[in-house]
C-alpha positions as CSV (number, residue, x, y, z in Angstrom):
1,X,3.4,-5.7,-29.2
2,X,0.7,-7.1,-31.5
3,X,-0.8,-10.0,-30.1
4,X,-1.4,-13.0,-32.6
5,X,-5.1,-13.8,-32.0
6,X,-5.1,-17.2,-33.4
7,X,-2.3,-18.3,-30.9
8,X,-3.0,-16.2,-28.0
9,X,-5.0,-17.7,-25.0
10,X,-5.9,-15.5,-22.5
11,X,-7.4,-16.7,-19.1
12,X,-10.0,-15.4,-16.6
13,X,-10.6,-16.3,-13.1
14,X,-14.1,-15.2,-12.1
15,X,-17.0,-14.0,-14.4
16,X,-18.5,-11.6,-12.4
17,X,-19.8,-8.3,-13.4
18,X,-16.4,-6.7,-14.7
19,X,-14.5,-10.2,-15.9
20,X,-17.6,-11.2,-17.8
21,X,-17.8,-8.4,-20.0
22,X,-14.1,-8.1,-20.4
23,X,-13.8,-11.6,-21.7
24,X,-16.8,-11.0,-23.8
25,X,-15.2,-8.2,-25.6
26,X,-12.2,-10.3,-25.9
27,X,-13.9,-12.9,-27.5
28,X,-15.8,-10.3,-30.1
29,X,-12.4,-9.3,-30.9
30,X,-11.4,-13.1,-32.2
31,X,-9.2,-14.0,-28.9
32,X,-9.3,-17.4,-27.3
33,X,-10.8,-17.2,-23.7
34,X,-10.3,-19.6,-21.1
35,X,-12.9,-18.4,-17.9
36,X,-12.4,-20.4,-14.4
37,X,-15.3,-19.4,-11.9
38,X,-17.1,-21.2,-9.3
39,X,-20.5,-20.9,-10.8
40,X,-20.5,-22.6,-14.0
41,X,-23.9,-20.6,-14.9
42,X,-21.7,-17.5,-15.2
43,X,-19.1,-18.7,-17.4
44,X,-22.0,-20.3,-19.8
45,X,-22.9,-17.2,-22.0
């Protein structure tokens, strides 16, 4: 299965050490990423 980067939205709940790194790699690859976390500062970068 091939994902269409323009039409795929990936959501993360939590931006801890693992989630933050995974979300950053997806963003670098061109995917849209939505993050939900209790601490806004963790989601800013």
